C-alpha positions as CSV (number, residue, x, y, z in Angstrom):
1,M,0.1,0.0,0.1
2,A,1.6,3.7,-0.9
3,V,2.1,5.4,2.1
4,Y,-0.4,8.7,2.7
5,R,0.5,11.8,2.4
6,L,-1.0,14.4,4.0
7,N,-2.2,17.8,3.5
8,R,-0.6,20.5,6.3
9,N,-3.7,22.7,5.3
10,E,-6.2,19.4,6.2
11,I,-6.4,17.5,9.5
12,I,-7.6,14.2,8.8
13,F,-6.2,10.5,8.8
14,P,-6.7,7.8,6.3
15,D,-8.2,4.7,8.7
16,P,-5.2,3.4,11.0
17,T,-6.0,-0.4,9.8
18,L,-4.5,0.7,6.4
19,A,-1.0,1.2,7.6
20,D,1.7,-1.4,6.3
21,D,2.9,-4.1,8.2
22,D,5.4,-1.9,10.1
23,G,2.8,0.0,10.8
24,L,3.7,3.5,8.9
25,L,0.7,5.0,8.4
26,A,1.0,8.7,6.6
27,I,3.9,10.9,6.2
28,G,3.9,14.5,6.3
29,G,1.7,17.1,7.7
30,D,2.4,19.1,11.0
31,L,2.5,18.8,15.1
32,S,-0.5,21.4,15.3
33,L,-2.5,20.6,18.6
34,K,-5.5,19.7,16.5
35,R,-3.5,17.0,14.5
36,L,-2.1,15.7,17.8
37,L,-5.1,15.2,19.4
38,L,-7.0,13.6,16.5
39,A,-4.1,11.2,15.7
40,Y,-3.4,9.2,19.6
41,S,-7.7,9.5,19.6
42,N,-7.3,7.1,16.7
43,G,-4.1,5.5,18.3
44,I,-1.7,7.2,15.9
45,F,1.3,8.6,16.8
46,P,4.2,10.7,15.1
47,W,8.2,9.1,15.1
48,Y,10.4,10.0,13.1
49,S,14.4,11.5,12.5
50,E,15.3,15.1,13.0
51,G,15.2,16.4,9.7
52,D,13.4,13.9,7.9
53,P,9.2,14.6,7.2
54,I,7.1,13.4,9.9
55,L,6.0,9.7,9.8
56,W,2.9,8.9,11.1
57,W,2.1,5.2,12.7
58,A,-0.5,3.0,13.6
59,P,0.6,-0.5,14.5
60,K,-1.3,-3.6,14.1
61,D,0.5,-5.6,17.1
62,R,0.2,-2.7,20.1
63,F,1.9,-3.2,23.5
64,I,0.6,-1.8,26.6
65,I,0.5,-1.8,30.4
66,K,-2.9,-1.8,32.1
67,P,-2.1,0.3,35.0
68,G,-3.7,-2.2,38.1
69,D,-1.1,-5.0,36.4
70,I,2.6,-3.3,36.4
71,H,5.4,-5.8,37.9
72,I,7.0,-5.0,40.7
73,S,9.7,-7.4,41.3
74,H,11.5,-8.8,44.0
75,S,14.1,-6.9,44.0
76,M,12.1,-3.6,43.3
77,R,10.1,-4.0,46.3
78,K,13.4,-4.1,48.2
79,F,14.4,-0.7,46.6
80,F,10.9,0.4,48.0
81,K,11.6,-0.8,51.0
82,K,15.3,0.5,51.3
83,H,15.0,4.1,50.0
84,E,12.7,7.0,50.3
85,V,10.6,7.1,46.9
86,F,8.3,10.3,45.8
87,I,7.0,11.2,42.4
88,R,5.6,14.0,41.3
89,I,3.6,15.0,38.3
90,N,3.9,18.2,36.1
91,R,7.1,19.1,37.9
92,D,8.7,20.6,34.8
93,F,7.4,19.4,31.8
94,S,9.7,21.0,29.4
95,D,12.6,20.3,31.1
96,T,11.7,16.3,31.6
97,M,11.4,15.4,27.7
98,H,14.6,17.6,26.8
99,R,15.9,15.2,29.9
100,C,14.4,12.2,27.9
101,R,15.7,13.8,24.3
102,L,19.4,14.0,25.7
103,K,19.6,10.5,27.2
104,R,18.6,9.3,24.2
105,E,20.7,11.2,21.9
106,N,23.6,10.5,24.4
107,E,23.0,6.6,24.2
108,E,20.9,5.6,20.8
109,G,19.8,8.5,18.8
110,T,16.5,10.5,19.5
111,W,13.5,11.6,17.4
112,I,13.1,13.6,19.8
113,D,13.8,17.1,18.1
114,D,12.9,20.8,18.6
115,D,9.9,20.9,16.9
116,M,8.7,17.5,19.1
117,E,9.4,19.4,22.4
118,E,7.8,22.7,21.1
119,A,4.6,20.0,19.8
120,Y,4.6,18.6,23.3
121,K,4.8,21.8,25.5
122,R,1.3,23.0,23.7
123,L,-0.3,19.4,24.5
124,A,1.2,19.7,28.7
125,D,0.0,23.6,28.5
126,N,-3.6,22.5,27.1
127,G,-3.8,19.5,29.6
128,F,-3.4,16.7,27.1
129,A,0.1,15.6,28.1
130,I,1.6,14.8,31.5
131,S,5.5,14.4,32.8
132,V,5.9,12.7,35.7
133,E,9.1,13.1,38.1
134,A,10.8,10.8,40.2
135,F,12.8,11.0,43.8
136,I,15.0,8.9,45.2
137,D,16.1,9.9,48.5
138,G,15.0,14.1,47.9
139,E,17.5,13.6,44.7
140,L,15.9,13.5,41.2
141,A,16.3,10.1,39.9
142,G,14.3,9.8,36.7
143,G,11.0,10.5,34.7
144,L,9.2,10.3,31.7
145,Y,6.3,11.9,29.6
146,G,2.9,11.1,27.9
147,V,0.0,12.1,26.4
148,S,-3.4,11.8,28.4
149,L,-7.0,11.6,26.7
150,G,-9.8,10.5,28.9
151,R,-8.6,7.4,30.5
152,C,-5.6,6.6,28.2
153,F,-1.8,7.1,28.9
154,F,0.0,7.3,25.9
155,G,3.9,7.1,27.1
156,E,6.5,8.6,25.0
157,S,9.8,8.3,26.6
158,M,11.5,7.7,29.8
159,F,15.1,9.1,31.2
160,S,17.4,7.5,34.5
161,D,19.6,9.8,36.1
162,L,20.0,7.6,38.6
163,P,19.9,3.4,39.2
164,N,15.9,3.3,38.8
165,G,14.7,6.1,38.0
166,S,12.4,5.7,35.3
167,K,11.4,2.1,37.5
168,V,10.1,4.5,40.1
169,A,8.3,6.6,38.1
170,L,6.4,4.3,36.0
171,I,5.4,2.0,38.9
172,L,4.3,4.9,41.3
173,F,2.7,6.6,38.3
174,S,0.6,3.6,37.2
175,K,-0.8,3.5,40.7
176,V,-1.9,7.2,40.1
177,L,-3.7,5.9,36.9
178,E,-5.1,2.7,38.1
179,E,-6.8,5.1,41.1
180,N,-8.2,7.2,38.4
181,G,-10.1,5.1,35.9
182,Y,-7.1,4.3,33.5
183,V,-7.5,1.9,31.2
184,M,-4.2,1.1,29.6
185,I,-0.6,2.8,29.5
186,D,-0.4,2.5,25.2
187,C,3.8,1.7,25.1
188,Q,3.3,2.0,21.8
189,F,6.1,-1.0,20.8
190,E,7.5,-3.8,22.7
191,T,10.7,-3.7,24.2
192,E,12.0,-6.3,27.4
193,H,12.3,-3.7,29.5
194,L,8.6,-3.1,29.5
195,K,7.4,-6.9,29.1
196,S,9.3,-6.7,32.5
197,M,7.4,-4.3,34.0
198,G,3.9,-6.0,32.9
199,G,3.7,-4.9,29.4
200,I,1.5,-7.2,27.2
201,P,1.0,-7.5,23.2
202,I,-2.6,-7.3,22.0
203,S,-4.3,-7.3,18.6
204,F,-5.2,-4.2,17.1
205,D,-8.8,-5.0,17.3
206,E,-8.1,-5.1,21.4
207,Y,-6.0,-1.6,21.4
208,R,-9.7,-0.2,19.9
209,R,-11.7,-1.4,22.0
210,L,-9.5,-0.2,24.9
211,L,-9.2,3.1,23.1
212,D,-12.9,3.2,22.9
213,E,-13.6,2.5,26.7
214,G,-11.0,5.2,28.0
215,L,-12.2,8.0,25.5
216,K,-16.1,7.8,26.8
217,M,-15.9,10.3,29.5
């Protein structure tokens, strides 16, 4: 299937089930607030390299964590008992996103460029994106950020400045999401790290069912 080319002046997406086998659905468009909200509400997200056109993805197989099913390993339970840990939500969205960018630039390359930082800050300023910062023994240890629509959280990236920093952020934030009735954390793609923390693969049909449930207000 030919990849759909988006018109910057028309905020639409093709049916996400038309994505190719790798999950690529469309190219082009922009990162405006309206387009991003339309994308995420249909299970679509942007992911591309700096300097390249915007690529929009809707993988057929999705990877999620149900907040109540977050896995806390034996070693992490011991860690929680040994250290004082807590999270803050929206302490500084821009700082947390930029730390995620720097961590990935230093290790494996990143899709987070200046345009992405500006776009997701707009989402945060309008109440559609959240940052989470974890503290261990009073020191900033790690964090994550993502998009929040209805009762769905779409995780974008994490960072750790201290051992277990991002794990603490994800575990404690999952408890907050569970308490607030969130139906899923959309992890987008499977990784061994997220699998070890309770992530599960689901079909796109099941994903859309959860998405529809979570977006009902």
